[in-house]
DODRENSE-553714 format. One record per atom (N, C-alpha, C): residue number from 1; atom name; z, x, y. Coordinates in steps of 0.2 Angstrom, whole numbers. Atoms other than C-alpha are relative to their C-alpha. Layout:
+-----+------+-------+-------+-------+
|  nr | atom |     Z |     X |     Y |
+-----+------+-------+-------+-------+
| NUM |   CA |     Z |     X |     Y |
...
+-----+------+-------+-------+-------+
//
This chain:
+-----+------+-------+-------+-------+
|  nr | atom |     Z |     X |     Y |
+-----+------+-------+-------+-------+
|   1 |    N |    -3 |    -5 |     5 |
|   1 |   CA |    28 |   -65 |     8 |
|   1 |    C |     1 |     6 |     5 |
|   2 |    N |    -2 |    -6 |    -4 |
|   2 |   CA |    34 |   -54 |    22 |
|   2 |    C |     6 |     3 |    -3 |
|   3 |    N |    -5 |    -4 |     3 |
|   3 |   CA |    45 |   -40 |    17 |
|   3 |    C |     1 |     6 |     5 |
|   4 |    N |    -2 |    -5 |    -5 |
|   4 |   CA |    55 |   -27 |    27 |
|   4 |    C |     1 |     7 |    -4 |
|   5 |    N |    -2 |    -7 |     2 |
|   5 |   CA |    56 |    -8 |    24 |
|   5 |    C |     8 |     0 |     0 |
|   6 |    N |    -8 |    -1 |     0 |
|   6 |   CA |    74 |    -4 |    18 |
|   6 |    C |     1 |     7 |    -3 |
|   7 |    N |    -2 |    -7 |     2 |
|   7 |   CA |    82 |    13 |    15 |
|   7 |    C |    -1 |     1 |    -8 |
|   8 |    N |     0 |    -1 |     7 |
|   8 |   CA |    82 |    10 |    -4 |
|   8 |    C |    -7 |     1 |    -2 |
|   9 |    N |     7 |    -2 |     1 |
|   9 |   CA |    63 |    12 |    -3 |
|   9 |    C |    -2 |     7 |     1 |
|  10 |    N |     1 |    -7 |    -2 |
|  10 |   CA |    64 |    29 |     4 |
|  10 |    C |    -1 |     5 |    -7 |
|  11 |    N |     0 |    -5 |     5 |
|  11 |   CA |    58 |    43 |    -8 |
|  11 |    C |     3 |     6 |     2 |
|  12 |    N |    -3 |    -7 |    -2 |
|  12 |   CA |    65 |    57 |     2 |
|  12 |    C |    -5 |     5 |     3 |
|  13 |    N |     5 |    -4 |    -3 |
|  13 |   CA |    49 |    64 |     8 |
|  13 |    C |    -3 |    -3 |     6 |
|  14 |    N |     1 |     3 |    -6 |
|  14 |   CA |    47 |    61 |    26 |
|  14 |    C |    -7 |    -3 |     2 |
|  15 |    N |     7 |     2 |    -2 |
|  15 |   CA |    28 |    60 |    28 |
|  15 |    C |    -2 |    -6 |    -4 |
|  16 |    N |     2 |     5 |     4 |
|  16 |   CA |    26 |    49 |    13 |
|  16 |    C |     4 |    -7 |     2 |
|  17 |    N |    -5 |     5 |    -2 |
|  17 |   CA |    41 |    38 |    18 |
|  17 |    C |    -3 |    -3 |     7 |
|  18 |    N |     3 |     3 |    -6 |
|  18 |   CA |    33 |    36 |    36 |
|  18 |    C |    -6 |    -4 |    -1 |
|  19 |    N |     6 |     4 |     1 |
|  19 |   CA |    16 |    31 |    29 |
|  19 |    C |     2 |    -7 |    -4 |
|  20 |    N |    -2 |     6 |     4 |
|  20 |   CA |    25 |    18 |    17 |
|  20 |    C |     2 |    -5 |     6 |
|  21 |    N |    -2 |     4 |    -5 |
|  21 |   CA |    33 |    11 |    33 |
|  21 |    C |    -5 |    -4 |     4 |
|  22 |    N |     6 |     2 |    -4 |
|  22 |   CA |    17 |     9 |    42 |
|  22 |    C |    -4 |    -5 |    -5 |
|  23 |    N |     3 |     5 |     5 |
|  23 |   CA |    10 |     0 |    26 |
|  23 |    C |     3 |    -6 |     0 |
|  24 |    N |    -4 |     6 |     0 |
|  24 |   CA |    24 |   -12 |    26 |
|  24 |    C |    -1 |    -4 |     7 |
|  25 |    N |     1 |     4 |    -7 |
|  25 |   CA |    21 |   -16 |    45 |
|  25 |    C |    -7 |    -3 |     0 |
|  26 |    N |     6 |     3 |     0 |
|  26 |   CA |     3 |   -19 |    42 |
|  26 |    C |    -1 |    -6 |    -5 |
|  27 |    N |     0 |     5 |     5 |
|  27 |   CA |     5 |   -29 |    27 |
|  27 |    C |     4 |    -7 |     3 |
|  28 |    N |    -3 |     5 |    -3 |
|  28 |   CA |    17 |   -40 |    36 |
|  28 |    C |    -4 |    -3 |     6 |
|  29 |    N |     5 |     3 |    -5 |
|  29 |   CA |     5 |   -42 |    51 |
|  29 |    C |    -5 |    -4 |    -3 |
|  30 |    N |     5 |     3 |     3 |
|  30 |   CA |    -8 |   -47 |    39 |
|  30 |    C |     3 |    -7 |    -3 |
|  31 |    N |    -3 |     6 |     2 |
|  31 |   CA |     4 |   -60 |    32 |
|  31 |    C |     0 |    -5 |     6 |
|  32 |    N |    -1 |     5 |    -6 |
|  32 |   CA |     8 |   -67 |    49 |
|  32 |    C |    -7 |    -2 |     3 |
|  33 |    N |     7 |     2 |    -2 |
|  33 |   CA |   -11 |   -67 |    54 |
|  33 |    C |    -2 |    -6 |    -4 |
|  34 |    N |     2 |     5 |     5 |
|  34 |   CA |   -14 |   -78 |    39 |
|  34 |    C |     4 |    -6 |     1 |
|  35 |    N |    -4 |     5 |    -1 |
|  35 |   CA |     1 |   -89 |    42 |
|  35 |    C |    -1 |    -4 |     6 |
|  36 |    N |     1 |     3 |    -7 |
|  36 |   CA |    -3 |   -92 |    60 |
|  36 |    C |    -7 |    -2 |     1 |
|  37 |    N |     7 |     2 |     0 |
|  37 |   CA |   -21 |   -95 |    56 |
|  37 |    C |    -4 |     3 |     6 |
|  38 |    N |     3 |    -4 |    -5 |
|  38 |   CA |   -27 |   -81 |    67 |
|  38 |    C |    -8 |     0 |    -1 |
|  39 |    N |     7 |    -1 |     1 |
|  39 |   CA |   -46 |   -78 |    69 |
|  39 |    C |    -2 |     4 |    -6 |
|  40 |    N |     3 |    -3 |     6 |
|  40 |   CA |   -56 |   -73 |    54 |
|  40 |    C |    -1 |     7 |     1 |
|  41 |    N |     2 |    -7 |    -2 |
|  41 |   CA |   -61 |   -57 |    63 |
|  41 |    C |     6 |     4 |     0 |
|  42 |    N |    -6 |    -4 |     0 |
|  42 |   CA |   -43 |   -52 |    66 |
|  42 |    C |     2 |     2 |    -7 |
|  43 |    N |    -2 |    -1 |     7 |
|  43 |   CA |   -39 |   -54 |    48 |
|  43 |    C |    -4 |     5 |    -4 |
|  44 |    N |     4 |    -4 |     2 |
|  44 |   CA |   -54 |   -45 |    43 |
|  44 |    C |     1 |     8 |     2 |
|  45 |    N |    -1 |    -7 |    -2 |
|  45 |   CA |   -50 |   -30 |    54 |
|  45 |    C |     7 |     2 |    -3 |
|  46 |    N |    -7 |    -2 |     3 |
|  46 |   CA |   -32 |   -30 |    47 |
|  46 |    C |    -2 |     2 |    -8 |
|  47 |    N |     1 |    -2 |     7 |
|  47 |   CA |   -39 |   -30 |    29 |
|  47 |    C |    -4 |     7 |     0 |
|  48 |    N |     3 |    -6 |    -1 |
|  48 |   CA |   -51 |   -16 |    34 |
|  48 |    C |     5 |     6 |     1 |
|  49 |    N |    -5 |    -5 |    -1 |
|  49 |   CA |   -37 |    -6 |    41 |
|  49 |    C |     4 |     2 |    -6 |
|  50 |    N |    -4 |    -1 |     6 |
|  50 |   CA |   -26 |    -8 |    25 |
|  50 |    C |    -4 |     4 |    -5 |
|  51 |    N |     4 |    -3 |     5 |
|  51 |   CA |   -41 |    -3 |    15 |
|  51 |    C |    -1 |     8 |     2 |
|  52 |    N |     1 |    -7 |    -2 |
|  52 |   CA |   -44 |    13 |    25 |
|  52 |    C |     7 |     4 |     0 |
|  53 |    N |    -6 |    -3 |     0 |
|  53 |   CA |   -26 |    17 |    27 |
|  53 |    C |     3 |     2 |    -7 |
|  54 |    N |    -2 |    -1 |     7 |
|  54 |   CA |   -22 |    15 |     9 |
|  54 |    C |    -4 |     6 |    -3 |
|  55 |    N |     4 |    -6 |     3 |
|  55 |   CA |   -36 |    27 |     4 |
|  55 |    C |     3 |     7 |     3 |
|  56 |    N |    -3 |    -6 |    -3 |
|  56 |   CA |   -29 |    40 |    17 |
|  56 |    C |     7 |     1 |    -3 |
|  57 |    N |    -6 |    -2 |     3 |
|  57 |   CA |   -12 |    38 |    11 |
|  57 |    C |     0 |     2 |    -7 |
|  58 |    N |     1 |    -2 |     7 |
|  58 |   CA |   -17 |    40 |    -7 |
|  58 |    C |    -2 |     7 |     0 |
|  59 |    N |     2 |    -7 |    -1 |
|  59 |   CA |   -26 |    56 |    -2 |
|  59 |    C |     5 |     5 |     2 |
|  60 |    N |    -6 |    -4 |    -2 |
|  60 |   CA |   -11 |    63 |     7 |
|  60 |    C |     5 |     0 |    -5 |
|  61 |    N |    -5 |     0 |     5 |
|  61 |   CA |     1 |    58 |    -7 |
|  61 |    C |    -2 |     4 |    -6 |
|  62 |    N |     2 |    -4 |     5 |
|  62 |   CA |   -10 |    66 |   -20 |
|  62 |    C |    -1 |     7 |     1 |
|  63 |    N |     1 |    -7 |    -2 |
|  63 |   CA |   -13 |    82 |   -10 |
|  63 |    C |     7 |     3 |     0 |
|  64 |    N |    -7 |    -2 |     0 |
|  64 |   CA |     6 |    83 |    -8 |
|  64 |    C |     2 |     1 |    -8 |
|  65 |    N |    -2 |     0 |     7 |
|  65 |   CA |     9 |    80 |   -27 |
|  65 |    C |    -4 |     6 |    -3 |
|  66 |    N |     3 |    -6 |     3 |
|  66 |   CA |    -4 |    94 |   -31 |
|  66 |    C |     3 |     6 |     3 |
|  67 |    N |    -3 |    -6 |    -3 |
|  67 |   CA |     4 |   106 |   -19 |
|  67 |    C |     7 |     1 |    -3 |
|  68 |    N |    -6 |    -2 |     4 |
|  68 |   CA |    21 |   104 |   -28 |
|  68 |    C |     0 |     0 |    -7 |
|  69 |    N |     1 |     0 |     7 |
|  69 |   CA |    13 |   104 |   -45 |
|  69 |    C |     4 |    -6 |    -4 |
|  70 |    N |    -4 |     6 |     2 |
|  70 |   CA |    20 |    86 |   -48 |
|  70 |    C |    -3 |    -2 |    -7 |
|  71 |    N |     3 |     2 |     7 |
|  71 |   CA |    18 |    82 |   -67 |
|  71 |    C |    -3 |    -7 |    -1 |
|  72 |    N |     2 |     7 |     0 |
|  72 |   CA |    15 |    64 |   -64 |
|  72 |    C |    -6 |    -2 |     4 |
|  73 |    N |     6 |     1 |    -5 |
|  73 |   CA |    -1 |    67 |   -53 |
|  73 |    C |    -5 |    -5 |    -3 |
|  74 |    N |     5 |     4 |     3 |
|  74 |   CA |   -13 |    60 |   -66 |
|  74 |    C |     1 |    -8 |     0 |
|  75 |    N |    -2 |     7 |     0 |
|  75 |   CA |    -4 |    44 |   -68 |
|  75 |    C |     0 |    -3 |     7 |
|  76 |    N |     0 |     2 |    -7 |
|  76 |   CA |    -2 |    42 |   -49 |
|  76 |    C |    -7 |    -2 |     2 |
|  77 |    N |     7 |     1 |    -2 |
|  77 |   CA |   -21 |    44 |   -47 |
|  77 |    C |    -3 |    -6 |    -4 |
|  78 |    N |     3 |     6 |     3 |
|  78 |   CA |   -25 |    31 |   -60 |
|  78 |    C |     3 |    -6 |     3 |
|  79 |    N |    -3 |     6 |    -3 |
|  79 |   CA |   -12 |    19 |   -52 |
|  79 |    C |    -4 |    -1 |     7 |
|  80 |    N |     3 |     1 |    -6 |
|  80 |   CA |   -20 |    22 |   -35 |
|  80 |    C |    -7 |    -2 |     0 |
|  81 |    N |     7 |     2 |     1 |
|  81 |   CA |   -38 |    20 |   -41 |
|  81 |    C |     0 |    -7 |    -2 |
|  82 |    N |     0 |     7 |     2 |
|  82 |   CA |   -33 |     3 |   -49 |
|  82 |    C |     2 |    -4 |     6 |
|  83 |    N |    -2 |     4 |    -6 |
|  83 |   CA |   -25 |    -3 |   -33 |
|  83 |    C |    -6 |     0 |     5 |
|  84 |    N |     6 |     0 |    -5 |
|  84 |   CA |   -40 |     2 |   -22 |
|  84 |    C |    -5 |    -5 |    -3 |
|  85 |    N |     5 |     4 |     3 |
|  85 |   CA |   -51 |    -7 |   -34 |
|  85 |    C |     2 |    -8 |     1 |
|  86 |    N |    -2 |     7 |    -1 |
|  86 |   CA |   -40 |   -23 |   -33 |
|  86 |    C |     0 |    -2 |     7 |
|  87 |    N |     0 |     2 |    -8 |
|  87 |   CA |   -39 |   -22 |   -14 |
|  87 |    C |    -8 |    -2 |     2 |
|  88 |    N |     7 |     1 |    -1 |
|  88 |   CA |   -58 |   -21 |   -14 |
|  88 |    C |    -3 |    -7 |    -2 |
|  89 |    N |     2 |     6 |     3 |
|  89 |   CA |   -60 |   -36 |   -25 |
|  89 |    C |     3 |    -6 |     5 |
|  90 |    N |    -3 |     5 |    -5 |
|  90 |   CA |   -48 |   -46 |   -13 |
|  90 |    C |    -4 |     0 |     6 |
|  91 |    N |     4 |     0 |    -6 |
|  91 |   CA |   -58 |   -41 |     2 |
|  91 |    C |    -6 |    -4 |    -1 |
|  92 |    N |     7 |     4 |     1 |
|  92 |   CA |   -74 |   -47 |    -6 |
|  92 |    C |     1 |    -7 |    -1 |
|  93 |    N |    -1 |     7 |     0 |
|  93 |   CA |   -66 |   -63 |   -11 |
|  93 |    C |     1 |    -4 |     7 |
|  94 |    N |    -1 |     3 |    -7 |
|  94 |   CA |   -60 |   -66 |     7 |
|  94 |    C |    -6 |    -1 |     3 |
|  95 |    N |     6 |     0 |    -4 |
|  95 |   CA |   -77 |   -62 |    14 |
|  95 |    C |    -4 |    -6 |    -3 |
|  96 |    N |     3 |     5 |     3 |
|  96 |   CA |   -85 |   -74 |     1 |
|  96 |    C |     2 |    -7 |     1 |
|  97 |    N |    -3 |     7 |    -1 |
|  97 |   CA |   -73 |   -88 |     4 |
|  97 |    C |     0 |    -2 |     7 |
|  98 |    N |     0 |     2 |    -7 |
|  98 |   CA |   -76 |   -88 |    23 |
|  98 |    C |     7 |     1 |     3 |
|  99 |    N |    -7 |    -1 |    -3 |
|  99 |   CA |   -58 |   -83 |    27 |
|  99 |    C |     5 |    -4 |    -3 |
| 100 |    N |    -5 |     5 |     3 |
| 100 |   CA |   -48 |   -94 |    15 |
| 100 |    C |     7 |     3 |     0 |
| 101 |    N |    -7 |    -2 |    -1 |
| 101 |   CA |   -30 |   -93 |    19 |
| 101 |    C |     4 |     2 |    -7 |
| 102 |    N |    -3 |    -2 |     7 |
| 102 |   CA |   -25 |   -92 |     0 |
| 102 |    C |    -2 |     7 |    -2 |
| 103 |    N |     2 |    -7 |     2 |
| 103 |   CA |   -35 |   -76 |    -2 |
| 103 |    C |     4 |     5 |     4 |
| 104 |    N |    -4 |    -4 |    -4 |
| 104 |   CA |   -25 |   -69 |    12 |
| 104 |    C |     7 |     1 |    -2 |
| 105 |    N |    -6 |     0 |     3 |
| 105 |   CA |    -9 |   -74 |     5 |
| 105 |    C |     1 |     4 |    -7 |
| 106 |    N |     0 |    -4 |     6 |
| 106 |   CA |   -14 |   -67 |   -12 |
| 106 |    C |     0 |     8 |     1 |
| 107 |    N |     1 |    -7 |    -2 |
| 107 |   CA |   -19 |   -51 |    -3 |
| 107 |    C |     7 |     3 |     2 |
| 108 |    N |    -7 |    -2 |    -2 |
| 108 |   CA |    -2 |   -50 |     5 |
| 108 |    C |     5 |     1 |    -6 |
| 109 |    N |    -4 |    -1 |     6 |
| 109 |   CA |     7 |   -53 |   -11 |
| 109 |    C |    -1 |     6 |    -4 |
| 110 |    N |     2 |    -6 |     4 |
| 110 |   CA |    -3 |   -40 |   -20 |
| 110 |    C |     3 |     7 |     3 |
| 111 |    N |    -2 |    -6 |    -3 |
| 111 |   CA |     1 |   -27 |    -7 |
| 111 |    C |     7 |     1 |     0 |
| 112 |    N |    -7 |    -1 |     0 |
| 112 |   CA |    19 |   -31 |    -6 |
| 112 |    C |     3 |     1 |    -7 |
| 113 |    N |    -2 |    -2 |     7 |
| 113 |   CA |    21 |   -31 |   -25 |
| 113 |    C |    -1 |     7 |    -1 |
| 114 |    N |     2 |    -7 |     1 |
| 114 |   CA |    12 |   -15 |   -25 |
| 114 |    C |     5 |     5 |     3 |
| 115 |    N |    -5 |    -4 |    -4 |
| 115 |   CA |    23 |    -7 |   -12 |
| 115 |    C |     6 |     1 |    -3 |
| 116 |    N |    -7 |     0 |     3 |
| 116 |   CA |    39 |   -12 |   -19 |
| 116 |    C |     0 |     3 |    -7 |
| 117 |    N |     0 |    -3 |     7 |
| 117 |   CA |    35 |    -9 |   -38 |
| 117 |    C |    -2 |     7 |     0 |
| 118 |    N |     2 |    -7 |     1 |
| 118 |   CA |    25 |     7 |   -36 |
| 118 |    C |     5 |     5 |     3 |
| 119 |    N |    -5 |    -5 |    -3 |
| 119 |   CA |    37 |    15 |   -24 |
| 119 |    C |     6 |     1 |    -4 |
| 120 |    N |    -6 |    -1 |     3 |
| 120 |   CA |    52 |    11 |   -34 |
| 120 |    C |    -1 |     2 |    -7 |
| 121 |    N |     1 |    -2 |     7 |
| 121 |   CA |    44 |    14 |   -51 |
| 121 |    C |    -3 |     7 |    -1 |
| 122 |    N |     3 |    -6 |     0 |
| 122 |   CA |    33 |    29 |   -47 |
| 122 |    C |     1 |     5 |     5 |
| 123 |    N |    -1 |    -4 |    -6 |
| 123 |   CA |    35 |    36 |   -30 |
| 123 |    C |     7 |     3 |     1 |
| 124 |    N |    -6 |    -2 |     0 |
| 124 |   CA |    53 |    38 |   -31 |
| 124 |    C |     1 |     6 |    -4 |
| 125 |    N |     0 |    -5 |     4 |
| 125 |   CA |    50 |    50 |   -45 |
| 125 |    C |    -2 |     7 |     3 |
| 126 |    N |     2 |    -6 |    -4 |
| 126 |   CA |    41 |    62 |   -33 |
| 126 |    C |     6 |     3 |     4 |
| 127 |    N |    -6 |    -2 |    -4 |
| 127 |   CA |    57 |    63 |   -22 |
| 127 |    C |     5 |     3 |    -5 |
| 128 |    N |    -4 |    -3 |     5 |
| 128 |   CA |    67 |    66 |   -38 |
| 128 |    C |    -2 |     7 |    -2 |
| 129 |    N |     3 |    -7 |     2 |
| 129 |   CA |    56 |    80 |   -43 |
| 129 |    C |     1 |     5 |     5 |
| 130 |    N |    -1 |    -5 |    -6 |
| 130 |   CA |    56 |    88 |   -26 |
| 130 |    C |     8 |     2 |     0 |
| 131 |    N |    -7 |    -1 |    -1 |
| 131 |   CA |    75 |    87 |   -25 |
| 131 |    C |     3 |     5 |    -6 |
| 132 |    N |    -3 |    -3 |     6 |
| 132 |   CA |    78 |    94 |   -43 |
| 132 |    C |    -4 |     7 |    -1 |
| 133 |    N |     4 |    -6 |     1 |
| 133 |   CA |    65 |   108 |   -41 |
| 133 |    C |     0 |     4 |     7 |
| 134 |    N |    -1 |    -4 |    -6 |
| 134 |   CA |    71 |   115 |   -24 |
| 134 |    C |     2 |     7 |    -1 |
+-----+------+-------+-------+-------+
//
């Protein structure tokens, strides 16, 4: 379930767009690691990175929304908290399964679906808000 960053996923806020691009790169690397049956430790490292990076990205994004008085901040916080919870469940499933490839594929699908759906349905509104309130 590899996916590439495309310009239509840009929200128009450079820092957030750059973080989204890194997220795509890491999600794709996770998919490749699973597809190529890389060592369990590598995949665990990648999952840990995604978990840490996700939390940092959400903190940065929420701080930016706070700074600009973005009216959708609470909805974003709820969506972010839900994603962090789902990612934690997947990490736990992966560890319990002993590195099951299906869990990795599901994790990748979840991340890719989140990225594309969340960016297009919620994050794009941040960019629109910034452009209309300059």
